Every structure is written in C-alpha cells, then in structure tokens.
C-alpha positions in Angstrom: 66.3 53.5 99.3 68.1 50.3 100.0 70.5 49.8 102.9 73.5 49.5 100.7 72.7 52.6 98.9 72.3 54.5 102.2 75.7 53.2 103.1 77.2 54.4 99.9 75.7 57.9 100.3 76.9 58.0 103.9 80.3 57.1 102.9 80.4 59.7 100.0 79.2 62.4 102.4 81.8 61.5 105.0 84.6 61.6 102.5 83.4 64.9 101.1 83.4 66.3 104.6 86.9 65.2 105.3 88.0 66.4 101.8 86.4 69.8 102.7 88.2 70.0 106.0 91.5 69.1 104.3 90.7 71.8 101.6 90.6 74.6 104.0 93.9 73.6 105.7 95.5 72.9 102.3 94.6 76.3 100.8 95.8 78.1 103.8 99.1 76.5 103.7 99.6 77.0 100.0 98.4 80.6 100.0 100.7 81.6 102.8 103.6 79.9 100.8 102.7 81.6 97.5 102.4 85.0 99.1 106.1 85.0 99.7 107.4 82.6 96.8 105.4 84.0 93.7 106.6 87.7 94.0 110.3 86.6 94.4 109.9 84.1 91.4 108.6 86.8 89.2 111.3 89.3 90.2 114.1 86.8 89.6 112.8 85.5 86.3 115.0 86.2 83.3 113.3 88.3 80.5 112.3 86.2 77.4 112.7 87.5 73.8 109.8 85.4 72.6 106.6 87.5 72.7 103.7 85.7 74.2 100.2 86.8 74.9 99.6 86.9 78.6 95.9 86.2 79.4 94.7 87.3 82.8 94.3 84.3 85.0 90.8 83.7 86.6 92.5 81.6 89.4 95.6 82.5 91.3 98.5 80.0 91.8 97.4 78.9 95.2 93.9 78.0 94.0 95.3 76.0 91.0 97.7 74.1 93.2 95.0 73.5 95.8 92.7 71.8 93.2 95.6 69.8 91.7 96.6 68.4 95.2 93.0 67.9 96.3 92.5 65.6 93.3 95.3 63.3 94.6 93.4 63.2 98.1 90.0 62.7 96.6 90.3 59.1 95.4 89.2 59.9 91.8 91.2 58.1 89.1 90.6 60.6 86.4 91.2 64.4 86.8 88.6 65.3 84.2 86.0 63.4 86.0 87.1 64.9 89.3 87.0 68.5 87.9 83.7 68.2 86.1 81.7 66.1 88.6 83.2 67.3 91.9 84.9 70.6 91.7 82.4 72.4 89.2 79.4 70.9 91.3 80.4 71.1 94.9 83.2 73.8 95.0 81.6 76.7 93.2 81.4 78.7 96.4 85.1 78.1 97.3 86.2 78.9 93.8 83.6 81.3 92.2 85.7 82.0 89.2 86.3 78.5 88.0 87.3 78.3 84.2 86.4 75.4 81.9 88.2 72.1 82.1 90.4 72.8 79.0 91.4 76.3 80.3 92.3 74.8 83.7 94.6 72.3 82.1 96.3 75.1 80.4 96.8 76.9 83.7 98.2 73.9 85.5 101.5 74.1 83.7 102.4 77.5 85.2 102.3 76.0 88.8 105.0 73.4 88.4 107.8 75.6 89.9 105.9 76.8 93.0 104.4 73.4 93.5 107.9 71.7 93.6 109.2 74.5 95.9 106.2 73.9 98.2 107.0 70.1 98.3 110.6 70.9 99.3 109.2 73.0 102.2 107.1 69.9 103.1 110.0 67.6 103.3 110.8 66.0 106.7 114.0 66.3 108.6 116.7 63.5 109.0 116.8 62.0 112.4 119.8 59.6 111.8 118.0 56.8 110.0 117.0 57.0 106.3 115.9 54.7 103.6 116.4 55.2 99.9 114.7 53.5 97.0 113.4 54.2 93.4 110.0 53.2 91.7 109.4 52.9 88.0 106.8 55.1 86.4 105.5 53.5 83.2 104.1 56.0 80.6 102.8 53.3 78.2 102.6 49.6 77.6 105.5 47.9 76.2 103.7 47.0 72.9 103.1 50.8 72.3 106.6 51.9 72.8 107.5 52.3 68.9 104.4 54.5 68.4 104.6 56.5 71.6 105.0 60.2 70.9 104.4 62.1 74.0 107.6 61.2 75.8 109.7 60.3 72.7 113.3 61.0 73.2 112.7 61.9 77.0 111.7 58.6 78.5 113.9 55.6 78.8 113.4 51.8 78.8 114.9 49.7 81.5 114.2 46.7 83.6 112.8 46.6 87.2 112.1 43.8 89.7 108.7 43.3 88.0 110.0 43.4 84.3 110.8 45.8 81.5 109.1 49.1 81.4 109.3 52.4 79.3 109.1 55.7 81.3 110.9 57.4 84.3 112.1 56.6 87.7 111.2 58.4 91.0 114.0 58.4 93.5 113.4 59.5 97.1 114.5 59.1 100.6 112.3 58.6 103.8 113.0 58.7 107.5 111.7 56.1 110.0 108.6 58.2 110.6 107.6 57.8 107.0 108.4 61.5 106.0 109.9 62.1 102.5 113.3 63.8 102.9 114.4 64.3 99.3 113.3 63.3 95.9 114.2 63.6 92.2 112.9 62.3 88.9 115.1 60.7 86.1 114.8 58.7 83.0 114.0 55.0 83.4 117.5 53.8 82.1 119.4 55.9 84.8 121.4 53.9 87.4 119.9 54.3 90.9 123.4 55.0 92.4 124.0 58.1 90.5 121.2 60.0 92.4 122.5 59.0 95.8 124.8 62.0 96.2 122.0 64.4 95.3 119.5 62.8 97.7 122.0 62.4 100.6 123.0 66.1 100.8 121.0 67.0 103.9 121.1 63.5 105.5 123.3 62.3 108.4 123.7 59.0 110.2 122.8 55.8 108.3 121.2 55.3 105.0 119.7 51.9 104.2 119.1 50.6 100.6 118.6 47.4 98.6 121.1 45.5 96.5 120.9 48.0 93.7 122.9 50.5 95.7 125.9 48.2 96.4 129.1 50.3 95.4 132.5 50.7 97.2 133.0 54.1 95.6 129.6 55.4 96.5 130.0 54.1 100.1 133.4 55.9 100.5 132.1 59.1 98.8 129.1 59.3 101.3 131.3 58.6 104.2 133.9 61.2 103.3 131.8 64.1 102.0 128.4 63.7 103.6 129.2 61.7 106.8 126.6 59.2 105.9 127.1 55.5 106.3 125.5 53.5 103.5 124.1 50.1 104.6 122.8 47.5 102.0 122.0 43.9 101.8 124.6 41.6 100.1 124.3 39.5 97.1 124.5 35.7 97.1 128.0 35.6 95.4 129.5 38.3 98.0 131.3 37.6 101.1 129.4 37.9 104.3 130.1 40.9 106.4 129.7 41.7 110.1 126.9 44.1 110.9 125.7 45.4 114.3 122.5 43.9 115.6 120.7 47.2 115.3 121.8 47.6 111.7 120.5 44.1 110.9 117.2 44.9 112.5 116.7 48.1 110.6 117.8 46.7 107.4 114.9 44.1 107.7 112.6 47.1 108.2 113.5 48.6 104.8 110.0 47.5 103.6 108.7 50.8 105.0 109.7 52.5 101.8 108.2 49.8 99.7 104.9 50.4 101.5 105.2 54.1 100.7 105.7 53.2 97.0 102.5 51.1 97.1 100.5 53.9 98.7 101.7 56.4 96.2 100.6 54.3 93.3 97.4 52.8 94.7 96.1 55.3 97.2 97.2 58.3 95.2 97.3 58.4 91.5 101.2 58.5 90.8 101.3 56.2 87.8 99.0 56.3 84.8 99.4 56.5 81.0 97.1 59.4 80.2 99.6 62.2 80.2 99.9 64.4 77.3 102.8 66.7 78.1 106.0 66.4 80.1 105.1 69.3 82.4 101.7 67.8 83.5 103.5 64.6 84.1 105.9 66.2 86.5 103.1 68.2 88.0 101.2 65.0 88.7 104.2 63.3 90.4 105.0 66.3 92.7 101.2 66.7 93.6 101.2 63.1 94.7 104.2 63.7 97.0 102.4 66.7 98.5 99.3 64.8 99.0 101.2 62.0 100.8 102.9 64.6 103.1 99.4 65.6 104.4 98.4 62.0 105.1 97.8 61.7 108.8 98.9 58.1 109.4 102.1 57.3 107.5 104.1 54.1 107.5 106.6 54.3 110.4 108.8 52.3 112.6 108.4 52.1 116.3 111.9 53.2 117.3 112.6 54.9 120.5 114.7 58.1 120.3 117.3 56.8 122.7 118.0 53.8 120.4 119.2 56.2 117.7 122.1 57.5 119.8 124.6 55.0 118.6 
C-alpha cells in the first residue's frame, strides 16, 4: 500500500470514529426529545377523513432523524450514496432493522414536524447582540425554470447579490457566539424585511443587518413592540448618521453570519437541485441547521461580556 493510500485510509477511519462518537450523543439527545414530543404530537393531531394505510415502521422517529442529521455531518454529497455505502454497511449493528433505501425515503417525510421542533429546542439564547441575514436556495438552473415541475407554483424567482435565482430563501438570526437564534423559510421573491418581526420575537438589545433591511417603519416597529434596535449600513445616496463606536465596530463584524451561510452550503449540504418533493426539501434544510448546531467550533466574535452592558 502506498503512503498516500495509507493516509486516505487513516483519515477515513478517523472521520468514521468521530461520526460514531457524534452518533451516540446525537441519538441520545433526539430520543430523549422524541420521548416527550411524539406522544403529545399524536394526541393533539386532528383526525383525518381520508383513509390511509398505516404500515408499521421498522424504524422509530428518533432513528430516522438520527440518520438524516448524521448525513449532514458525514461529508457525503448524496444521501443515496451515504445510505447504501455507509449506513447499510457500517451501521447495521446500531440500526438492526434498516429498511431499503426507497422505503427509508418514504419514512423521512413523517419526521419533518418533530425535526423542526427539535431544531427550535436547539436554538441559542439572545445575549444583546444579534445578526440577521438571508441566503438564497436555488432548486434548479435558470435555464430549466420553464420545465421545472417539482416546485412549480411554490418556489419564486428573485435576484440576489450573485444574480438571479429560482427557489427559496432561508432567513435566520445568530448571536455573537455563532448560535442560531431563529429561522424561517420563504419563497425566493419575498422581501427580507417582512420576516424580521417574526425572527425578532425573542430578541433584545441590538440587531445588525445589511442594506436590505433599511426601513424606518420596521425600525420603529422593532423599537416599540420588541425593544430591539435595528442597526444597518447606509446606502451611498443616504445621509450619513452618527453611530456609537461600539456599533460601528460590531457592524463591521457582520461577516460572521456570511461565514455561517458559507458553512451551511459548503460544509453541510444545504443547497442542491436533487429534491423531488417539498417535504424532503424542508427536511434537508432543517437537518442542516441541526447538524450545524452540533458543530464544536462555530464562527464567533471575541467580545467580553462586560462590553455588552451598554
């Protein structure tokens, strides 16, 4: 065996060990959450008049959610390849009743609600400084928009800083430690400012955004109802305004949320064009956010706690 091949095998073994360690912790957290959430979900669900065949699941909700989130942590770019070449080969002892790939894809859609609730429980706490931004999620190339069928009538066409796209937008807020505070998913042609009151419900202190969030009405609304001060950069044709030195410094550090956007798309598999249903698309987005919440070293600002007492 060549030296390069030995290094590759060693790296694969090390990554599998780390993924195995994360798998035990991940399954424990999810199983404890589902133990309380799933019974209350079934008891509060409204009865449906449509008769469906209820096949008994070979995997419980916590096991399905664990595999879906572990895929985002694994580094694989295709879920089918991850399931057939990794889960079916190395995780047979951990999941002895694994179904086929096609059956598992059918089971994934039933875990969207508990997975979203689990992500909400993983959200961080506001500490007086928050950043807000949105990132486009393309579902197909612009040349394929007229014949795209999966998200026809649901996705929207809009323009971002990198050009035109067809798909959705992920809006979220983070604190200075890199923890996600709130998130929501909209069509691509929705204005970023319309989601700010929803995302800022549990925030306090100061909220920093880019030029796309400039609005006097929005600034007044956040200050009156949520006690949140919205601070944005100004456009070239606007009059200059006086900002405190601390606000200017933090506004320059707004790139932290851009770094998180980059990690969600490159380190994790947030954006791709292989979705075949809206449910699995939303499931993939939420699973990316959960996988990011388990990341040990997140992008953060080195701010002392006493500096926040302004």
